[in-house]
N, C-alpha and C positions, 0 to 999 in steps of 0.2 A: 391405598391410593386416595388422593383427596378428590372431592367433587370438582367440576369445572368452575362453578361460580365460587366455591370456597377458595380454590386455588388462585383465581384472579384477585379476590379480596386480600388473600394473604400476600400475594405478590406486590400489590400496591402498599400494603402496610410495611413490607421489607424496604421499599424505596423510600417511603415517607419517613421512616425512622432511621435511614441510612444504616441499614444493617451491616455489621462489621465484615462479614464474609462477602457480601455483595459489593461493598465499597472496595475490598481488597482485590476482588476478581476484576472489577471495572478498571481500577487503577493500574494493575498489571497489564491489562489489555491495551490500555491507552499508551502506556510506556513502551510496550513492544511495538505497537503500530506506529506510533510517532517517530521512534527511532529508525524503524525499517523504512518509513517513507522519507525521512531526511536522508539517509544513506542512498536510497534509490534516486532521490533527486540530485544528489551529488554526482552520481554516475550518469544518470539518464538524461539530464539536461545538457551537458556538454557532448555526450555520445549522439543525442538526437540532432543537436545543432551541427556537429561534424558530418553526420550523414546527409544533412540537408544542404550544407554549404560546400564541403570538402569535395575534392576530386582526387581519387586514389584508386589503385586496383582493388577489386573485389568489393567496391562500395555498394554495388547492386546486390551482391549475394549477402552481404552483411545486413543490408536493409530488409531483404527477404527473410533473413534468419531472425532478426529482431521482431518483425511482424508475426512470424510463426510462434515465437516464444511468448507472445501475448496470451495464447491459449494453452500455455504449459500446464499439465495436470498437477495439482498441489501435491498429490501423494507421491508423484515421481520426484519432485523437488525434495520432499521430505525424506524419501528413500536415499537419494544421493547424499544429502547433507548428513544423514545418519551414517552412511557408510564412511564418509570422510572424517566424522567425529568420533566414531566408535573406537574401542581399544585397539582394534586391529587396523583401523584406518590410518591415513597418513597424518592426521591432525589429532589422533586419539590422545597424545600425551598432553594436550591443552586442558583436557577435562571439561569440555564444554557441553557435552551431551547431557540432555535433560536439565538445561538451564535456560533462563531467558535469553541468553546471548545466542544460543542455537536456534531459538525461535525467531530472533531478529535477523539472523543470517538467512533462514529459509524464507521469510517474508520479503526480505530485500531482493533475493533472487527472483521471487515471483512478481514483484511490483516493478522492478527496474525496466524490464521490457515494455511494459505498459506506458511508463513515463517517457522512455526513450522514443517509442513509436509516435506518441502524440506530440512530443516536442518536435520530432523531425517534420511532421506535417504542418505544424504551426510555424516554424522557422522557414520551411520551404515556401509557404504562401507569402510570408513577409519578404523573403528574398526575392520572390518574382515581382513583388510591388516596388521594392526599393533597390533592385539590382543596379540599374543604370546610375541612379544617384550615388550609391556607394562606390561604384567603380570610377565614377568621374572624380570622386574624392581621393582616389588611390588607396582605398581600403583593401588590405589583404584579407585572407580567409579568417585569421584570427580576430581582426577587428570587426569584420562583418558578423561573425558568430557572436561576440560580445554585444555589439549594437543590436542585432536582431533579438537576442535573448532578452535584453533589457526593454526593448520596445514591445516585446510580446509577453511581458511579465504577468499581465492580468489573465491572458489566455493560458499561460503556463501554470497559473494557480489551479485552474480547472484540471489540468493534467495531474498535479500533485494531489488534489482532492480525490480524483478518480482512483489513483493508486492507493490512497489512504483508505478509501471505502472498500477496495479490493482486499487489502491487508486485514481490515478490521472484521470482515465476514469470513476470513479463511479458517478452515478447521483441520483439513487432512494433514498438511505438512506440520503444523505446530503440535498436533497430537502425536505424530511419529517422533519428532526430535525433542519435544518437551515432556512428553509422557503424561501430561495431565496430573501432575503431582500437586496434591493440595497444599496451599500456602507457599508454593514455590513456582510452579509453571501453569497453574490453572487459569485460563482466560475465559472470556465470555462464551465463545463458540463451544470450546471443549466442555466446559461446565454445563452448558445447556444440554448437550448431548448425553452427558453422564447423569444429570439429575432427571432427565426424562426417562432414561432407561431404568432408573431406580424407582420411578413413579413419584418422585418428589417434585411436583409441579410448581410449587410456590416460587422456589428460587429460580427454577428454569424460566418461568414466565416473568419473573422480575428482571432477569438479565436480558430476556427477549425484549421487554419493553424498553429497557435502557438502550439496547443495541438498536432498536427501531428509531428511537429519538436521536441517537447519534447519526444514524444514516440520513434521517430527514434533515438535521442540522448540516451535514456535509453537502447534500443536494442543494440546500438553500445557499450555502456559501458558494457552491460552484455556479449557480444561476446568478448570484451577485457578481461573481467574477467575470461571467460572460457578458453581463450588462455593462460592466466597467470597461471591458475590452471593446465592446461595440461603441461606446461613447468616445473612447480614445481614438478608435478608427476614424470616427467622423468628426473629430475635433479639428 
């Protein structure tokens, strides 16, 4: 096992020279996370807007369910996806288990409730503000949803970034469905766990530093989006 100071020095050296393994792991992490966030937004934005604006049976129950799923344990999601994609599962013939696609599916399931719940709150607040105006224009539910989603685009960016941050830091589900296979499904969080257990701290710390930088960047972008939303609201 390396000394603490030596491990930090080696970690920064790996980052500085763009170590091949580190770059590969970071690249796969970003590909999986960005794909999952995109799919979650495609589902979560309209779902959240529908819950905010729509009037239909079981709307309240569905809203409670979406909010509850925000705290869904990652290992449970991983287990469910594993059972669905395993050879004995209903989707086993697709051969997706232990692939990046399986990891994207698991992360999408985890992130979608977060984005949907945040979207519902954002759109509901905007609907309360513009409800009379939109009703006087004869806007139906579909038009109201599209209008409010567009008007809240800056605030919705923060929802997407929150979901992306959640996906980027996830380890349990992707470990189960991806298998942490070297050069195939090894992402930052699973690699950090593996390298730490091995006592190979240089790569673990290097990936940890990159993960922290990405998290800080996401928080900065979210803050910028909130400032933009506030300026739009007062414009």
